[in-house]
VMD Tcl script that builds the backbone (N, CA, C; Angstrom):
set m [mol new atoms 429]
animate dup $m
set s [atomselect $m all]
$s set {name element resname resid chain x y z} {
  {N N UNK 1 A 0.757 -1.003 -0.531}
  {CA C UNK 1 A -0.207 0.363 -0.436}
  {C C UNK 1 A 1.098 1.148 0.170}
  {N N UNK 2 A 0.567 1.555 -0.635}
  {CA C UNK 2 A 1.157 3.149 -0.309}
  {C C UNK 2 A 1.362 4.287 0.320}
  {N N UNK 3 A 1.737 5.019 1.488}
  {CA C UNK 3 A 2.578 5.640 1.864}
  {C C UNK 3 A 1.837 7.153 1.484}
  {N N UNK 4 A 1.086 8.395 2.153}
  {CA C UNK 4 A 0.798 9.414 1.049}
  {C C UNK 4 A 2.169 10.193 1.038}
  {N N UNK 5 A 2.930 10.161 2.265}
  {CA C UNK 5 A 3.541 10.980 2.764}
  {C C UNK 5 A 5.140 11.092 1.267}
  {N N UNK 6 A 5.197 9.718 1.947}
  {CA C UNK 6 A 5.904 9.477 0.467}
  {C C UNK 6 A 6.017 9.412 -0.900}
  {N N UNK 7 A 4.639 9.254 -1.477}
  {CA C UNK 7 A 4.168 9.988 -2.584}
  {C C UNK 7 A 4.406 11.243 -2.804}
  {N N UNK 8 A 3.684 12.648 -1.946}
  {CA C UNK 8 A 3.951 13.370 -1.864}
  {C C UNK 8 A 5.379 13.332 -2.642}
  {N N UNK 9 A 6.854 13.426 -1.641}
  {CA C UNK 9 A 7.373 14.271 -1.482}
  {C C UNK 9 A 7.907 12.999 -2.914}
  {N N UNK 10 A 7.702 11.855 -3.180}
  {CA C UNK 10 A 8.329 11.727 -5.265}
  {C C UNK 10 A 8.408 12.799 -5.999}
  {N N UNK 11 A 6.956 12.765 -5.375}
  {CA C UNK 11 A 7.145 15.181 -6.733}
  {C C UNK 11 A 7.800 16.019 -6.450}
  {N N UNK 12 A 8.105 15.941 -4.852}
  {CA C UNK 12 A 8.979 17.150 -5.406}
  {C C UNK 12 A 10.463 16.613 -5.170}
  {N N UNK 13 A 11.099 15.556 -4.786}
  {CA C UNK 13 A 12.261 14.678 -5.179}
  {C C UNK 13 A 12.526 15.104 -7.351}
  {N N UNK 14 A 10.769 14.155 -7.378}
  {CA C UNK 14 A 11.789 14.290 -9.000}
  {C C UNK 14 A 11.579 15.974 -9.641}
  {N N UNK 15 A 11.026 16.662 -9.493}
  {CA C UNK 15 A 11.043 18.176 -9.376}
  {C C UNK 15 A 12.174 18.378 -9.082}
  {N N UNK 16 A 13.077 17.570 -8.501}
  {CA C UNK 16 A 14.881 18.820 -7.732}
  {C C UNK 16 A 15.531 18.023 -9.040}
  {N N UNK 17 A 15.486 16.593 -9.053}
  {CA C UNK 17 A 16.155 15.915 -9.329}
  {C C UNK 17 A 16.546 16.673 -11.716}
  {N N UNK 18 A 15.334 16.242 -12.419}
  {CA C UNK 18 A 14.932 17.292 -12.485}
  {C C UNK 18 A 14.903 18.948 -13.397}
  {N N UNK 19 A 15.592 19.909 -12.148}
  {CA C UNK 19 A 15.814 21.219 -12.141}
  {C C UNK 19 A 17.306 20.785 -12.074}
  {N N UNK 20 A 17.488 19.698 -11.655}
  {CA C UNK 20 A 19.099 19.193 -12.076}
  {C C UNK 20 A 20.291 19.009 -12.676}
  {N N UNK 21 A 18.970 17.792 -13.848}
  {CA C UNK 21 A 19.668 17.591 -15.282}
  {C C UNK 21 A 19.986 18.976 -15.665}
  {N N UNK 22 A 18.651 19.842 -15.719}
  {CA C UNK 22 A 18.404 20.912 -16.676}
  {C C UNK 22 A 19.997 21.488 -16.611}
  {N N UNK 23 A 20.073 22.325 -14.781}
  {CA C UNK 23 A 20.637 22.609 -14.848}
  {C C UNK 23 A 21.894 21.911 -15.040}
  {N N UNK 24 A 22.879 20.849 -15.235}
  {CA C UNK 24 A 24.013 20.319 -15.408}
  {C C UNK 24 A 23.899 20.103 -17.002}
  {N N UNK 25 A 22.080 19.591 -17.983}
  {CA C UNK 25 A 22.498 20.479 -19.691}
  {C C UNK 25 A 22.889 21.622 -20.053}
  {N N UNK 26 A 22.684 22.352 -19.097}
  {CA C UNK 26 A 23.478 24.145 -19.459}
  {C C UNK 26 A 24.412 24.335 -19.459}
  {N N UNK 27 A 25.152 23.714 -18.161}
  {CA C UNK 27 A 26.801 23.430 -18.336}
  {C C UNK 27 A 26.928 23.156 -19.043}
  {N N UNK 28 A 26.615 21.948 -19.481}
  {CA C UNK 28 A 27.181 20.907 -20.349}
  {C C UNK 28 A 27.486 21.872 -21.816}
  {N N UNK 29 A 26.035 22.461 -22.412}
  {CA C UNK 29 A 25.895 23.013 -23.480}
  {C C UNK 29 A 26.899 24.859 -23.466}
  {N N UNK 30 A 26.522 25.611 -22.447}
  {CA C UNK 30 A 28.416 26.511 -21.795}
  {C C UNK 30 A 29.110 25.880 -22.434}
  {N N UNK 31 A 30.027 24.774 -21.452}
  {CA C UNK 31 A 31.301 24.240 -22.104}
  {C C UNK 31 A 31.334 23.870 -23.381}
  {N N UNK 32 A 30.179 23.651 -24.071}
  {CA C UNK 32 A 29.935 23.061 -25.437}
  {C C UNK 32 A 30.517 24.124 -26.294}
  {N N UNK 33 A 30.028 25.600 -26.254}
  {CA C UNK 33 A 29.577 26.447 -26.452}
  {C C UNK 33 A 31.758 27.510 -26.496}
  {N N UNK 34 A 31.939 27.731 -26.196}
  {CA C UNK 34 A 32.713 27.755 -25.402}
  {C C UNK 34 A 34.529 27.139 -26.044}
  {N N UNK 35 A 34.622 25.985 -26.641}
  {CA C UNK 35 A 35.364 25.613 -28.130}
  {C C UNK 35 A 35.122 25.981 -28.975}
  {N N UNK 36 A 35.912 26.854 -29.740}
  {CA C UNK 36 A 35.726 27.001 -30.789}
  {C C UNK 36 A 36.003 25.732 -32.043}
  {N N UNK 37 A 34.978 26.381 -32.805}
  {CA C UNK 37 A 34.644 25.628 -33.967}
  {C C UNK 37 A 35.797 25.435 -35.759}
  {N N UNK 38 A 36.341 24.527 -36.090}
  {CA C UNK 38 A 37.426 24.769 -37.278}
  {C C UNK 38 A 35.895 24.892 -38.059}
  {N N UNK 39 A 36.479 25.750 -39.173}
  {CA C UNK 39 A 35.965 26.168 -40.272}
  {C C UNK 39 A 35.657 24.628 -41.299}
  {N N UNK 40 A 35.083 25.653 -42.054}
  {CA C UNK 40 A 34.922 24.697 -43.693}
  {C C UNK 40 A 36.425 23.360 -44.507}
  {N N UNK 41 A 36.601 24.636 -45.047}
  {CA C UNK 41 A 37.290 24.086 -45.313}
  {C C UNK 41 A 38.999 24.014 -44.601}
  {N N UNK 42 A 38.983 24.084 -43.005}
  {CA C UNK 42 A 40.247 23.729 -42.687}
  {C C UNK 42 A 40.490 22.349 -41.817}
  {N N UNK 43 A 41.516 22.197 -42.085}
  {CA C UNK 43 A 41.757 21.149 -41.679}
  {C C UNK 43 A 41.597 20.279 -40.274}
  {N N UNK 44 A 40.639 19.189 -39.912}
  {CA C UNK 44 A 40.147 18.695 -38.922}
  {C C UNK 44 A 41.306 17.844 -38.196}
  {N N UNK 45 A 41.899 18.354 -37.264}
  {CA C UNK 45 A 43.006 16.762 -36.392}
  {C C UNK 45 A 42.253 16.231 -36.051}
  {N N UNK 46 A 42.115 14.982 -35.398}
  {CA C UNK 46 A 42.027 15.057 -34.211}
  {C C UNK 46 A 42.079 14.400 -32.426}
  {N N UNK 47 A 42.386 16.500 -32.629}
  {CA C UNK 47 A 42.434 16.244 -30.636}
  {C C UNK 47 A 41.118 16.335 -29.710}
  {N N UNK 48 A 42.201 16.315 -28.576}
  {CA C UNK 48 A 41.218 16.055 -27.336}
  {C C UNK 48 A 39.861 16.988 -27.791}
  {N N UNK 49 A 40.045 18.835 -27.558}
  {CA C UNK 49 A 38.114 19.213 -28.029}
  {C C UNK 49 A 37.205 18.493 -29.017}
  {N N UNK 50 A 38.013 18.105 -30.504}
  {CA C UNK 50 A 36.941 17.235 -31.677}
  {C C UNK 50 A 36.668 16.280 -30.587}
  {N N UNK 51 A 37.139 15.441 -30.019}
  {CA C UNK 51 A 36.670 14.486 -29.545}
  {C C UNK 51 A 35.229 14.688 -27.990}
  {N N UNK 52 A 35.932 15.847 -27.505}
  {CA C UNK 52 A 35.018 16.331 -26.127}
  {C C UNK 52 A 33.547 16.434 -27.114}
  {N N UNK 53 A 33.590 17.040 -28.384}
  {CA C UNK 53 A 32.681 18.154 -28.974}
  {C C UNK 53 A 32.193 17.250 -29.343}
  {N N UNK 54 A 32.486 15.693 -30.043}
  {CA C UNK 54 A 31.326 14.860 -29.895}
  {C C UNK 54 A 30.561 13.951 -29.100}
  {N N UNK 55 A 31.570 13.990 -27.597}
  {CA C UNK 55 A 31.291 13.267 -26.341}
  {C C UNK 55 A 30.290 13.955 -25.825}
  {N N UNK 56 A 30.415 15.495 -26.244}
  {CA C UNK 56 A 29.380 16.651 -24.797}
  {C C UNK 56 A 28.279 15.938 -26.281}
  {N N UNK 57 A 28.824 16.017 -27.178}
  {CA C UNK 57 A 27.320 16.429 -28.299}
  {C C UNK 57 A 25.657 15.279 -27.908}
  {N N UNK 58 A 26.884 14.275 -28.328}
  {CA C UNK 58 A 26.206 12.447 -27.563}
  {C C UNK 58 A 25.280 12.921 -26.055}
  {N N UNK 59 A 26.213 13.109 -25.161}
  {CA C UNK 59 A 25.870 13.561 -23.901}
  {C C UNK 59 A 24.590 14.539 -23.823}
  {N N UNK 60 A 25.036 15.402 -23.948}
  {CA C UNK 60 A 23.479 16.298 -24.340}
  {C C UNK 60 A 22.300 16.088 -25.330}
  {N N UNK 61 A 22.277 15.450 -26.279}
  {CA C UNK 61 A 21.782 14.062 -26.580}
  {C C UNK 61 A 20.481 13.676 -25.628}
  {N N UNK 62 A 21.661 12.561 -25.622}
  {CA C UNK 62 A 21.009 11.891 -24.310}
  {C C UNK 62 A 20.699 12.429 -23.124}
  {N N UNK 63 A 21.388 13.185 -22.768}
  {CA C UNK 63 A 20.198 13.251 -20.843}
  {C C UNK 63 A 19.061 14.537 -22.372}
  {N N UNK 64 A 19.250 15.360 -23.074}
  {CA C UNK 64 A 17.346 15.954 -23.102}
  {C C UNK 64 A 16.618 14.337 -23.521}
  {N N UNK 65 A 17.352 13.620 -24.300}
  {CA C UNK 65 A 15.898 12.648 -24.001}
  {C C UNK 65 A 15.557 12.171 -22.393}
  {N N UNK 66 A 16.496 11.544 -21.200}
  {CA C UNK 66 A 16.211 11.350 -20.474}
  {C C UNK 66 A 15.433 12.550 -19.214}
  {N N UNK 67 A 15.496 13.725 -19.936}
  {CA C UNK 67 A 14.814 14.554 -19.159}
  {C C UNK 67 A 13.705 14.661 -19.580}
  {N N UNK 68 A 13.254 14.260 -21.076}
  {CA C UNK 68 A 12.300 14.140 -21.448}
  {C C UNK 68 A 10.921 13.088 -21.280}
  {N N UNK 69 A 11.184 12.446 -21.507}
  {CA C UNK 69 A 10.827 10.761 -20.471}
  {C C UNK 69 A 10.799 10.842 -18.905}
  {N N UNK 70 A 12.062 11.215 -17.789}
  {CA C UNK 70 A 11.116 11.707 -16.644}
  {C C UNK 70 A 10.298 12.996 -16.473}
  {N N UNK 71 A 10.483 14.039 -17.407}
  {CA C UNK 71 A 9.231 15.297 -17.888}
  {C C UNK 71 A 8.218 13.777 -17.387}
  {N N UNK 72 A 7.445 13.078 -18.802}
  {CA C UNK 72 A 6.505 12.992 -19.648}
  {C C UNK 72 A 5.971 11.776 -18.021}
  {N N UNK 73 A 7.178 11.429 -17.647}
  {CA C UNK 73 A 6.744 10.606 -16.383}
  {C C UNK 73 A 5.408 11.596 -15.575}
  {N N UNK 74 A 6.561 12.235 -15.184}
  {CA C UNK 74 A 5.764 13.627 -14.154}
  {C C UNK 74 A 4.657 14.076 -14.152}
  {N N UNK 75 A 4.720 14.599 -15.354}
  {CA C UNK 75 A 3.052 14.659 -15.957}
  {C C UNK 75 A 2.467 13.983 -15.017}
  {N N UNK 76 A 2.190 12.771 -16.279}
  {CA C UNK 76 A 1.469 11.300 -15.724}
  {C C UNK 76 A 0.931 11.530 -14.118}
  {N N UNK 77 A 1.629 11.619 -13.920}
  {CA C UNK 77 A 1.824 11.044 -11.598}
  {C C UNK 77 A 0.818 12.115 -11.560}
  {N N UNK 78 A 1.144 13.370 -12.176}
  {CA C UNK 78 A 0.675 14.756 -11.393}
  {C C UNK 78 A -0.622 14.506 -12.108}
  {N N UNK 79 A -0.736 14.089 -13.305}
  {CA C UNK 79 A -2.201 14.064 -13.203}
  {C C UNK 79 A -3.152 13.623 -13.277}
  {N N UNK 80 A -2.463 11.858 -11.962}
  {CA C UNK 80 A -3.094 10.962 -11.901}
  {C C UNK 80 A -2.893 11.295 -10.325}
  {N N UNK 81 A -2.078 11.695 -9.680}
  {CA C UNK 81 A -2.431 12.642 -7.673}
  {C C UNK 81 A -3.849 14.101 -8.258}
  {N N UNK 82 A -3.437 15.010 -9.477}
  {CA C UNK 82 A -4.859 15.894 -8.916}
  {C C UNK 82 A -6.288 14.957 -9.326}
  {N N UNK 83 A -5.657 13.753 -9.503}
  {CA C UNK 83 A -7.238 13.015 -9.161}
  {C C UNK 83 A -7.224 12.818 -7.825}
  {N N UNK 84 A -6.708 12.358 -6.932}
  {CA C UNK 84 A -6.917 12.253 -5.888}
  {C C UNK 84 A -6.932 13.354 -5.699}
  {N N UNK 85 A -6.518 14.476 -5.644}
  {CA C UNK 85 A -6.689 16.131 -5.087}
  {C C UNK 85 A -8.605 15.755 -4.963}
  {N N UNK 86 A -8.468 15.794 -5.825}
  {CA C UNK 86 A -9.855 16.156 -6.389}
  {C C UNK 86 A -11.033 15.631 -5.254}
  {N N UNK 87 A -11.054 14.510 -5.073}
  {CA C UNK 87 A -11.440 14.099 -3.687}
  {C C UNK 87 A -11.652 14.262 -2.697}
  {N N UNK 88 A -9.981 15.560 -2.211}
  {CA C UNK 88 A -10.437 15.105 -0.604}
  {C C UNK 88 A -11.322 18.061 -0.941}
  {N N UNK 89 A -12.116 17.588 0.190}
  {CA C UNK 89 A -12.039 19.323 0.743}
  {C C UNK 89 A -10.896 20.229 0.081}
  {N N UNK 90 A -11.175 20.643 -0.821}
  {CA C UNK 90 A -11.229 22.091 -1.306}
  {C C UNK 90 A -9.434 22.832 -0.695}
  {N N UNK 91 A -9.722 22.502 0.336}
  {CA C UNK 91 A -8.917 23.638 1.273}
  {C C UNK 91 A -7.332 22.451 2.037}
  {N N UNK 92 A -8.371 21.043 2.096}
  {CA C UNK 92 A -6.962 19.830 1.870}
  {C C UNK 92 A -6.074 20.295 0.815}
  {N N UNK 93 A -6.594 20.503 -0.554}
  {CA C UNK 93 A -6.010 20.096 -1.543}
  {C C UNK 93 A -5.329 20.686 -1.618}
  {N N UNK 94 A -6.076 22.310 -1.309}
  {CA C UNK 94 A -5.124 23.523 -1.671}
  {C C UNK 94 A -3.391 23.625 -0.571}
  {N N UNK 95 A -3.771 22.851 0.929}
  {CA C UNK 95 A -2.894 22.639 1.671}
  {C C UNK 95 A -1.185 21.820 1.003}
  {N N UNK 96 A -2.043 20.767 0.176}
  {CA C UNK 96 A -1.160 19.725 -0.648}
  {C C UNK 96 A -0.285 20.111 -1.548}
  {N N UNK 97 A -1.560 21.037 -2.403}
  {CA C UNK 97 A -1.164 21.417 -3.847}
  {C C UNK 97 A 0.696 22.588 -3.736}
  {N N UNK 98 A 0.313 23.610 -1.831}
  {CA C UNK 98 A 0.964 24.494 -1.998}
  {C C UNK 98 A 2.821 23.917 -1.449}
  {N N UNK 99 A 2.216 22.582 -1.129}
  {CA C UNK 99 A 3.633 21.841 -0.045}
  {C C UNK 99 A 4.037 20.958 -0.961}
  {N N UNK 100 A 3.458 20.055 -1.706}
  {CA C UNK 100 A 4.022 19.186 -2.861}
  {C C UNK 100 A 4.495 20.334 -3.948}
  {N N UNK 101 A 3.882 20.929 -4.499}
  {CA C UNK 101 A 3.129 20.382 -6.067}
  {C C UNK 101 A 4.447 21.916 -6.257}
  {N N UNK 102 A 3.768 23.461 -5.685}
  {CA C UNK 102 A 4.440 24.096 -6.078}
  {C C UNK 102 A 5.367 24.378 -4.966}
  {N N UNK 103 A 5.944 23.487 -4.201}
  {CA C UNK 103 A 7.606 23.549 -3.323}
  {C C UNK 103 A 7.241 24.686 -2.413}
  {N N UNK 104 A 6.225 25.016 -1.651}
  {CA C UNK 104 A 5.720 26.158 -1.098}
  {C C UNK 104 A 6.615 26.087 0.740}
  {N N UNK 105 A 7.289 26.899 1.378}
  {CA C UNK 105 A 7.590 26.388 2.454}
  {C C UNK 105 A 6.436 26.837 3.137}
  {N N UNK 106 A 6.509 26.032 4.653}
  {CA C UNK 106 A 6.040 25.875 5.719}
  {C C UNK 106 A 5.583 27.786 5.750}
  {N N UNK 107 A 6.701 28.079 6.516}
  {CA C UNK 107 A 6.281 29.537 6.777}
  {C C UNK 107 A 5.590 30.911 5.847}
  {N N UNK 108 A 5.983 29.881 4.471}
  {CA C UNK 108 A 5.399 31.105 3.186}
  {C C UNK 108 A 4.149 30.643 3.472}
  {N N UNK 109 A 3.350 29.259 3.393}
  {CA C UNK 109 A 2.141 28.830 3.940}
  {C C UNK 109 A 1.539 30.083 4.731}
  {N N UNK 110 A 1.882 29.557 5.978}
  {CA C UNK 110 A 1.454 29.984 7.048}
  {C C UNK 110 A 1.123 31.677 7.134}
  {N N UNK 111 A 1.807 32.962 6.402}
  {CA C UNK 111 A 1.892 33.883 6.219}
  {C C UNK 111 A 0.730 34.023 4.840}
  {N N UNK 112 A 0.980 33.196 4.076}
  {CA C UNK 112 A -0.025 33.701 3.114}
  {C C UNK 112 A -1.759 32.932 3.694}
  {N N UNK 113 A -1.854 32.431 4.799}
  {CA C UNK 113 A -2.789 31.831 5.307}
  {C C UNK 113 A -3.396 32.489 6.416}
  {N N UNK 114 A -2.298 32.822 6.756}
  {CA C UNK 114 A -2.489 33.831 8.370}
  {C C UNK 114 A -2.562 32.867 9.295}
  {N N UNK 115 A -2.319 31.305 9.459}
  {CA C UNK 115 A -2.908 30.716 11.050}
  {C C UNK 115 A -0.607 31.121 11.080}
  {N N UNK 116 A -1.176 30.331 12.367}
  {CA C UNK 116 A 0.492 29.929 12.587}
  {C C UNK 116 A 1.138 28.327 12.627}
  {N N UNK 117 A 2.440 28.411 12.213}
  {CA C UNK 117 A 2.722 26.806 11.681}
  {C C UNK 117 A 2.656 25.119 12.990}
  {N N UNK 118 A 2.442 25.192 13.524}
  {CA C UNK 118 A 1.905 24.873 14.367}
  {C C UNK 118 A 0.054 24.047 14.078}
  {N N UNK 119 A -0.590 25.159 13.372}
  {CA C UNK 119 A -2.360 25.011 12.736}
  {C C UNK 119 A -1.921 24.197 11.900}
  {N N UNK 120 A -1.142 25.103 10.964}
  {CA C UNK 120 A -0.457 24.043 9.470}
  {C C UNK 120 A 0.058 22.620 9.396}
  {N N UNK 121 A 0.414 22.960 10.588}
  {CA C UNK 121 A 1.109 21.068 10.997}
  {C C UNK 121 A 0.115 20.798 10.330}
  {N N UNK 122 A -0.961 21.134 12.139}
  {CA C UNK 122 A -1.876 19.801 12.098}
  {C C UNK 122 A -3.391 20.087 11.045}
  {N N UNK 123 A -3.437 21.491 9.934}
  {CA C UNK 123 A -3.595 21.482 8.761}
  {C C UNK 123 A -3.612 20.152 7.930}
  {N N UNK 124 A -2.261 20.066 7.790}
  {CA C UNK 124 A -1.392 19.354 6.638}
  {C C UNK 124 A -1.029 18.001 7.426}
  {N N UNK 125 A -1.128 17.274 8.211}
  {CA C UNK 125 A -1.154 16.223 8.441}
  {C C UNK 125 A -3.292 16.088 8.621}
  {N N UNK 126 A -4.058 16.311 8.670}
  {CA C UNK 126 A -5.603 15.920 8.125}
  {C C UNK 126 A -5.347 15.080 6.178}
  {N N UNK 127 A -4.555 17.107 6.524}
  {CA C UNK 127 A -4.449 16.542 4.982}
  {C C UNK 127 A -3.816 15.156 4.083}
  {N N UNK 128 A -3.139 15.468 4.808}
  {CA C UNK 128 A -2.496 13.554 4.570}
  {C C UNK 128 A -2.955 12.891 5.239}
  {N N UNK 129 A -3.634 12.797 5.462}
  {CA C UNK 129 A -4.713 11.076 6.718}
  {C C UNK 129 A -5.467 11.218 5.381}
  {N N UNK 130 A -6.137 12.741 4.567}
  {CA C UNK 130 A -7.626 12.335 3.689}
  {C C UNK 130 A -7.229 12.385 2.959}
  {N N UNK 131 A -5.584 12.342 2.342}
  {CA C UNK 131 A -5.066 12.060 0.719}
  {C C UNK 131 A -4.812 10.060 0.788}
  {N N UNK 132 A -4.849 9.902 2.346}
  {CA C UNK 132 A -4.443 8.147 2.551}
  {C C UNK 132 A -5.366 7.435 2.730}
  {N N UNK 133 A -6.461 7.829 3.372}
  {CA C UNK 133 A -7.738 7.541 2.783}
  {C C UNK 133 A -8.299 7.228 1.140}
  {N N UNK 134 A -8.536 8.807 0.451}
  {CA C UNK 134 A -8.018 8.323 -1.265}
  {C C UNK 134 A -7.466 7.327 -2.101}
  {N N UNK 135 A -6.211 7.127 -1.198}
  {CA C UNK 135 A -5.498 6.509 -1.705}
  {C C UNK 135 A -5.432 4.543 -1.450}
  {N N UNK 136 A -5.692 4.161 0.007}
  {CA C UNK 136 A -6.797 3.247 0.221}
  {C C UNK 136 A -7.698 2.460 -0.387}
  {N N UNK 137 A -8.290 3.842 -0.697}
  {CA C UNK 137 A -9.583 3.497 -1.641}
  {C C UNK 137 A -9.566 2.660 -2.887}
  {N N UNK 138 A -8.287 3.428 -3.420}
  {CA C UNK 138 A -8.133 3.579 -4.525}
  {C C UNK 138 A -7.533 2.176 -4.581}
  {N N UNK 139 A -6.282 1.701 -3.735}
  {CA C UNK 139 A -5.706 -0.173 -3.650}
  {C C UNK 139 A -6.755 -0.741 -3.339}
  {N N UNK 140 A -7.325 -0.509 -3.004}
  {CA C UNK 140 A -8.055 -1.764 -2.130}
  {C C UNK 140 A -9.516 -1.960 -3.772}
  {N N UNK 141 A -10.251 -1.184 -4.816}
  {CA C UNK 141 A -10.745 -0.820 -5.409}
  {C C UNK 141 A -10.103 -1.773 -6.742}
  {N N UNK 142 A -8.138 -1.505 -7.058}
  {CA C UNK 142 A -7.782 -2.151 -7.902}
  {C C UNK 142 A -6.716 -3.584 -7.460}
  {N N UNK 143 A -7.071 -3.617 -6.496}
  {CA C UNK 143 A -5.938 -4.677 -5.418}
  {C C UNK 143 A -7.027 -6.168 -5.348}
}
mol reanalyze $m
mol bondsrecalc $m
mol representation Tube
mol addrep $m
């Protein structure tokens, strides 16, 4: 059976992985463009730069494909999660969306809602518990 907190934390972890991979891809692109490229009629010797460029291009293509696959997978999971969240009272669902999908910190949520951290923790626990019930119901239906 799926644990609701782990289920929600999956989205934050995946978002962070995608951000890191995108940053790595950007750095690789910048390194690649900083190298000089030979002109059309110049003779190209197989220096380390040429090898690095071809290896980097192949790595960029592989990373773009991986980021695309992970993004597609995450989008599918998010669609499923939003279907589950639609079954919760709107106030509870919005708390979970703020925290786990939008990545807001507790202090941000508290100031937006004019509540204390303690009250937020109680509301968050209730929201997670409500989601757990939805997940359990789904597991029973399909299991």
